[in-house]
C-alpha positions as CSV (number, residue, x, y, z in Angstrom):
1,M,36.8,85.3,-25.7
2,R,36.0,84.3,-29.3
3,V,33.1,82.1,-28.0
4,F,31.7,84.9,-26.1
5,A,31.2,86.8,-29.4
6,F,29.2,83.8,-30.5
7,V,26.5,84.6,-27.6
8,L,26.8,88.3,-28.2
9,A,26.0,88.0,-31.9
10,A,23.3,85.6,-31.1
11,A,21.8,88.2,-28.9
12,C,22.1,91.1,-31.3
13,A,20.5,89.0,-33.9
14,M,17.3,88.7,-31.8
15,S,13.9,90.2,-33.1
16,I,11.2,91.6,-31.2
17,G,7.4,91.0,-32.2
18,C,4.8,93.2,-30.8
19,G,1.0,92.5,-30.8
20,S,-2.1,93.7,-29.4
21,D,-4.7,92.6,-27.0
22,T,-8.3,93.8,-27.0
23,S,-8.7,93.5,-23.3
24,P,-11.5,96.0,-22.1
25,S,-8.9,98.0,-20.0
26,G,-6.8,98.4,-23.1
27,T,-3.7,98.5,-20.8
28,T,-1.7,95.5,-22.0
29,G,-0.5,94.1,-25.4
30,T,1.5,91.2,-26.2
31,M,5.3,90.6,-26.7
32,R,6.6,87.8,-28.6
33,M,10.7,87.4,-28.3
34,M,12.2,85.5,-31.3
35,L,15.6,83.9,-31.3
36,K,17.8,83.8,-34.3
37,D,21.6,83.2,-34.6
38,S,24.0,84.4,-37.1
39,P,26.3,81.7,-38.7
40,F,29.4,80.4,-37.2
41,T,31.7,77.5,-38.2
42,D,33.8,76.7,-35.1
43,A,31.5,74.5,-33.5
44,K,28.7,72.0,-33.7
45,S,26.5,73.3,-31.2
46,L,26.0,76.4,-28.7
47,L,23.7,75.5,-25.9
48,V,22.6,78.5,-23.9
49,T,20.2,78.3,-21.0
50,F,18.0,81.4,-20.5
51,S,16.5,81.8,-16.9
52,E,14.7,85.1,-17.6
53,V,13.7,87.4,-20.4
54,D,12.6,91.0,-19.2
55,A,11.7,94.2,-20.6
56,H,12.2,97.8,-19.3
57,K,9.6,100.5,-19.7
58,S,10.8,103.9,-20.3
59,D,8.7,105.3,-17.3
60,A,9.5,102.6,-15.1
61,T,11.9,103.1,-12.1
62,E,15.6,102.2,-12.4
63,G,15.9,98.4,-11.9
64,S,12.2,97.8,-12.4
65,W,11.7,95.0,-15.1
66,S,8.7,93.2,-16.6
67,K,9.3,89.6,-16.6
68,L,8.2,87.6,-20.0
69,P,7.1,84.2,-19.7
70,F,8.9,81.6,-21.6
71,A,7.4,79.6,-24.1
72,S,7.4,76.5,-21.8
73,G,9.0,75.9,-18.4
74,T,11.0,78.0,-16.1
75,T,14.0,77.7,-18.1
76,R,14.5,77.5,-22.0
77,T,17.5,76.1,-23.5
78,C,18.6,76.8,-27.2
79,D,21.0,75.5,-29.4
80,L,22.0,78.4,-31.3
81,K,23.7,76.6,-34.2
82,K,20.4,75.3,-35.1
83,L,18.8,78.9,-35.1
84,Q,21.0,80.1,-37.9
85,T,18.4,79.4,-40.7
86,A,15.4,79.3,-38.6
87,Q,14.1,81.1,-35.5
88,D,12.3,80.1,-32.4
89,V,10.2,81.7,-29.8
90,L,12.0,82.5,-26.6
91,G,9.4,84.1,-24.5
92,T,5.7,85.5,-25.0
93,G,3.3,87.2,-22.9
94,P,1.2,90.4,-22.0
95,L,3.1,93.5,-21.2
96,A,1.8,97.0,-20.2
97,T,1.2,99.3,-23.1
98,G,3.7,102.0,-23.6
99,H,7.3,102.8,-24.6
100,Y,10.2,100.2,-23.7
101,T,13.9,101.0,-23.8
102,Q,15.7,97.5,-23.0
103,L,15.6,94.2,-23.0
104,R,17.4,91.8,-20.7
105,L,18.3,88.1,-21.1
106,V,19.5,86.4,-17.9
107,V,21.7,83.3,-18.9
108,Q,21.9,80.5,-16.4
109,S,24.6,78.5,-18.4
110,A,26.3,78.6,-21.8
111,V,28.3,75.7,-23.4
112,I,29.9,75.2,-26.8
113,Y,30.3,71.9,-28.3
114,F,33.1,71.2,-30.8
115,D,32.4,67.4,-31.9
116,N,28.6,66.7,-32.0
117,A,25.2,68.4,-32.1
118,P,22.5,67.3,-29.9
119,T,19.3,65.9,-31.5
120,G,15.7,67.5,-31.2
121,D,14.4,70.8,-31.4
122,A,16.5,73.9,-31.4
123,C,14.9,75.3,-28.3
124,A,13.1,73.2,-25.3
125,A,12.7,73.1,-21.6
126,T,16.0,70.9,-21.5
127,V,18.2,69.8,-24.3
128,T,20.5,66.8,-23.7
129,A,24.3,67.7,-24.1
130,P,26.1,65.9,-26.9
131,A,29.2,63.8,-26.1
132,G,32.5,65.1,-27.2
133,R,34.8,68.1,-26.5
134,S,33.2,71.2,-24.9
135,A,34.1,74.5,-23.2
136,N,31.9,76.3,-20.6
137,V,31.0,80.2,-22.1
138,T,31.1,82.9,-19.5
139,I,28.9,85.7,-19.6
140,P,30.5,88.1,-17.1
141,S,27.5,89.6,-15.4
142,G,25.1,86.5,-16.3
143,E,22.9,88.8,-18.3
144,V,23.1,90.2,-21.9
145,K,21.3,93.7,-22.1
146,L,19.8,94.8,-25.3
147,N,19.3,98.6,-25.9
148,R,16.4,98.0,-28.3
149,E,13.6,100.6,-28.1
150,F,10.0,99.4,-28.9
151,D,6.1,100.2,-28.3
152,I,3.7,98.0,-27.2
153,V,0.1,99.2,-28.3
154,R,-3.3,98.4,-27.9
155,V,-5.1,97.9,-31.3
156,V,-9.2,98.3,-31.1
157,R,-10.8,95.8,-33.6
158,I,-14.4,96.6,-34.6
159,V,-16.4,93.9,-36.3
160,L,-19.6,95.1,-38.2
161,A,-22.3,92.7,-38.5
162,V,-24.6,93.5,-41.7
């Protein structure tokens, strides 16, 4: 149960960056989902593999989600322990302009490691598991939903040549 609190704390520490796109239609903006974890000392590593990051628009039908592409690949594994002093991009991509009310992180797997940490980047398409004691982390629904409202807006940039 305590291990689940690490994942929940990590999910709550996420931040959203919203930008804009100057596409002619003006109907899309750009969302960048950043991941950062709060400190914890009980483990050397917490590897979480995400299979989807989705956003729910306020005027969309129930159960309708917009999928945000990962920074690389079809899944993204992050060592949350390495993200205590840094942050990494979980996903980035276009979303329709408008008001969003929820984010959903679909978790494919989560494992906590007590003896060793993996080498390499904090987040990648795949991360090699370290040797030593480990325990699976169970996310009962397989997803973490964040009730975090945000807006995707279109900003028009005008350049004047003199």
